[in-house]
N, C-alpha and C positions, 0 to 999 in steps of 0.2 A: 294693539290688535295683532292677534297672531297670524302667520301666513296662511293657515287653513281657513281663517275666518274672511280672507280677502277673495277667496275662490268665487267666480262667477256660479259654476255650479258645483256641487259637493256630493250629491246622492247619486250612486251609481248602480244599475241593475246589470248583472253579467249573466247570460244565458250559457250555461255549459260548465261542468265541474271536471273535466279531464285534464288537459294540459295548460292550453291558452288561457282558459278562464281564472284558474287559481294563480297562475303567473302574473296575470294582469292585476288580479285582486292584491297579491303581494305587494307590489310596486304602489298601487293606488292608496292602499291603506298605510303604508310607510309615508306616503306623501301628504297625508291628512285627509283623504277622501273616505266617505262612508260607503261600504260596498255590501251588496247583497248578490249571492249567487244562487239561481234557480237551476235545478238539475232533475230531469225527468226520470232517472233511475231513482229507485227507492233508497239505495245506498251508493256509496262511492264504488265506482266499478273496478273490480280489481282484474287480475289476469291481463290478457292481451298479448300481442307479439312483441318481438324485440324491436326497439327503436334506437337510432343512432342520435347521438348529440355531437355536433361537430363545430370546428372553428369559433366564430364569435359566440355561438350559444353557449359554449364552455365558459366563455367570460362572463356571460349573463348569470350563469349558475354560480361562479365565484362571487360575483358583486351580491348575489343574494345570501351568501354565506351557507349553501347548501352543498359545498363540495364535498364534505366528508360524507354526507349521506348519500350522495350520488355515487361516490367511489364504493361505498359499502354494497351498493345495490348491483354494482356491475355485473353482467352476465358472465365477465371473465372466460370467455369461450376459448377453448384450446385449439380449435381447428375443426376440421370436417372433411367429408369425403363425397364424390359423385360416385353412385354406385349403379349396377346394372339390375335387371329384374331378379336375378339370384341373390342379390346383396354383395356381389363382389365389387371391391373397390376399383373404380376406373382412373381415379385421380385422387389424391389426398393432399390436403391443403392445411398449412399451419395457420394460427391466429392473424397473421399479418395479411394473409391473402383471403381468407374467409369473410373478413369484415371490411376490407379496402379501407381502413381508418388511419389516419395520420397519427403520429404520436401526440398524446395529450387528449384525443378524443375519446370517447366512451359510448358504451351501449348498456341499457337497461330494458327490463320489461315495462312496457307502457303503464300497467297497473301499479308498479313499484314507483315510477316517476309520479304518477298521480297521486299516490299516498304520501309521498315525500312534500308535494306542494300543499295538500290538504292539511297535512300536519303542521306546516309552517304558517298556514293563514287561519285555521278554525277558531283561534282565541281573538280574532279580529274582525272576521267576516261572518255575515249572517247567511247560513246555508239552508235553502229550502229543497229537500229532497222529495223525490216523488211528486213533482209538479212541472208545469211548463207554460210557457207564454202561448196565449191564444189570439190576442189582438194588442194592438198599439194604437193610441190616438196622440199624435204630436200636436202641441200648442204652444204658446208663446213663452209659457214659463216651465215647461216640463212635458214628461211623455206619461199618459194615463195608460197602465199596463192591465190587460186582463189575463187572469190565470186560470188554469183548469180546475184548481181546487181552491186555492187561496182567494181572499177578496181582492178587488182591484185596488192597485196602489199608484201613487205618482212618484216619478224619479226624475232627476235633472237629465241624466243621460241613460242610454240602454246600449249595451255592447253584445253583439252576438259571437260568441267563442263556441258554438254548438255544431261544430264540424261540417263536413262536406254537404250534408243535407239540412243545413241550417233554417230552423223555423223563423228566426229574426230576419235573416236575409230575404226569405219568401215574403214576409209580411212587408218589409221596407222597400225591397227592390224588385220584387217579382218572381216568377217561377223559377226554379231551378234549371229547366231546360234552357233557358236565356244564357246560362253561364258556364253550364258543363260541358268539357270537351272529353270525348270517350277515346281511350286508346285501342278499344275493341277487345280487351281483356278483362277477365273477371278474377276475383281472388277470394277464397275461403280458408279460414283458420280457425283452430279450436284446440282446447287441452285434451290430452289423451293420457292413459296410464303410461309410464315409462317402461314398458315390457322390454325393450331392448337394453335397458340399463345404461343410457347414454349418460356420459358426465362431461357437461359443459362441451357437446360435440354435436355437430350438425351433419345430416345426412341428405343428399339431393339426389333424387332419382328422375332424369329427364326421359321424356318420351315425345315423339314428334307433337309439336304444338302445345305440349302440356308438361308440367313440372310438379313433382311430389316431394315436399321437404319435411323434414322431421328433425326436431333439435330438443334439447334439454338443458336447462340451466340449474337444475337441482335433480335430485335422485328420484323423487316420488312421480312427478308428472313430466309430460313432453308436450311439445306444441307441434301440430300438424298444419301444413299449408299446402293448399292446392292452386295453382295458377292455370288458367285455360283460356280459350277464346271465349268471350260472351256471345251468348246466342242473340238472335234478333229480338225475341220476345223474352224478356228476363221476368222471373216470379216478382210478386209484389214485395216490397221491402219488409212488409211485416209477416209474410207468409213463410215462416222458418222451414215448415215441413217441405213445402215446394222447392225452396232453395236447397234443402238437403237431397230431395229426390234428384234434382238437376246434377248436383255434384257427384253423387253415386252412379247415375247414368253415364256420366262423361268420363269417369275414371274406373269403369267396369272392367276395363282391359288393360289397365295401367301396370298390373303385376307388383311384384316387390311386396312391401308391406301394405299397399293401397287397401286391399280387402279389410284387413284388420282395423285399420284407422277409420275406414267409412262405417263400420259396424259400431265402433265406439262413439261416432259422431253424435247419434241422438241423445245420448246421455251426458255430453259435455255441457258444462255450466256456462261457458263463454263463447258460443258459437258466434261467429262473424262471417258475413257474406257481402260483397259490394262490387261494383265495377271498379276497374282501374281507371280513374278519371281525374281531371283536373278542373278547378274553378277560376274563371278569369272574369274579373269586374273592372269596369272603367273607373269607377269611383267606389271607395270602401265606406262612404258615409252618406247619409242623408239627414241633414239638420241635427237633431239631436240623438241619432242612431249610428252606430259604426259596427263593422265586423273585424275580426282578428282571427290568425291561424287559418285552419282548413275552410272556415265559413268564408274567407276573404280571398285566399290564394292556395287552395289546397295544390299540392304538386302530383299527387296521386299516392295511393296507399303503398305502392312498391317503389317510391323513389328514394327512401332513405333520408329524406330532407324535411318531412313535415314537422317533426318535433322541434327541430333546431329553428325552423321558420316561426313556429309558434311562440317559442321562448323569446326570440329575438323581437317579433312583432309586440308581444306584451310589454317587453321592456320599453320599446321606442314610443308605443302609443301612451303608456303611462306618463313616460317622461315628457312627452309634448303636452299632455294635459296638465302637468305640473308646471311646465314652463309657461303655458298661456294662463295660469291660474284658473284653470277649468273653462275656458273660453273656447267651446268646440269648434267655432268658426275659424279660429286660428290653429287649433292643435290638430284637427283632423286631416286637412290639407297637408300640414307639415309631416305628419305621420306617413301618409302616402309617398310624398316626395322623398322622404328619407329612405323609405324601404323598397322603392319601385325597382332600382337596378338590382339589388339583392334578390327580390322576388323574381324578377325576370330570368336571372342567371340559374336560379335553383329550379324554377320551373321548366326551363329548357333541359337542363340536367336530368330532371325527374321525368321527363317524357322520354329522353332517350334512354334512360335506365328501364322503365318500364316495358318499352317496346322492344327492347333487345335482350330481355332477361330470358326469354323462351326460344329455344331452337326449333325451327319449323320442321326438320326432317331428319332422317337417321344420318346422313353425311354431315349435316350441320352439327349433330350431336357429337359425332367422331372427332370432327374437327375442334370443337369446343373442349373436349375431354383431353385430347392429345396436346392441345396447347397449354391447358391447366397442369397436366402432368409433366410436360417439359419445364414450365416455369417453376415447379416445385423443386427441380433439381439443378436449376441455374445457380452457379455460385455468385453471379451478378444479379440476382433476382430483385434486389432493391432497385437497381437502375432500370430494369425492365418493367417494373411497376409503375415507375413515374409517370409515363403518358397516360397510364389509367388514373393514378390517385390525383395528379396534378389538376385536371379540371375540376374535382371534387373539392380539393382545397380552395381552389380560386372562387367557386361557387360559395362555399361554406364561409369565406372570409371577405365576401364582396359588399361590406359595409363597415364604416368605421362608427363603433358606439360612441354616442355623445356622453358626457359626464352631466347627467342631469341633478 
């Protein structure tokens, strides 16, 4: 009898085809599980903003054999500048400062990483695009899952890898309001024409309480990002027009390139809007259902840690299921136990990053840009950066990966 035939549970449904879902599917199929991924988008979601991959997450990519593809997709940013309303550079930063990454870490566009993971799994995984889970009924020997379009099916296990607003988490654990912690900020990002001709370069325009960012990793398109205080009453998550009106009104007086970027916003194919929030769950599983990545422990969209946490979480969850021969009652608690300190450290760092990213007034902006300008010219800037980078390194490596 083969090892795969000894599994207690073998069929796994994963909701979400971004990062955590396909990464989990990669490892599960490698260990002999049969995996289906359901994704509400009609196709793989391309585009998206820059995401960092740090520390042990790079080890996960290496173990997947995907390092060449990742390096090929690297943004390879050359640096960036803080600019005033006229576009004049207030402080110019090299790549070691703009990304605050340690040697060996990397940065890619979210859509590029999603494509790499999809290509690595599409031959072994059943993908159901344009569909979503509507209900789940757990019973002694499986989970009966209802879909918006497909007929109901039974799976041994169901994993929610469907992001901060996870439908799986809502169905299995309860309303999002029970688990979301808001930083008080909101973020909007979308693709725009690269009218400034940026070449692997980022521009940041700070105004009191708000930030406009623009960067490009290729010649044809650029990414615009707006960070601002979230109003008490947010538009509905499905009302894109209302979200875009809010961003336009909030940044009407921001100056610099903001008017041009806002005019391009309605035509963008990948508009994104959300609060800058975290997800905190006491338990990441309920019987035959578990969550991974942002669905379980989102550190906030501005943390720079979420992609790494998704990759590491997928590796550990799959590994514990393999070690337990598919027995979720053994695997799920060990998954959370192995990840808990790593998640706690990264969420603490993510909260700090998100809440300190925006200067509150003009005096704070002057102080911020003066420090950046001075740092650029310090002959010992490597030493000066250590107090900033060291906490990031500690959080990114706060787990020892088991060899499953």
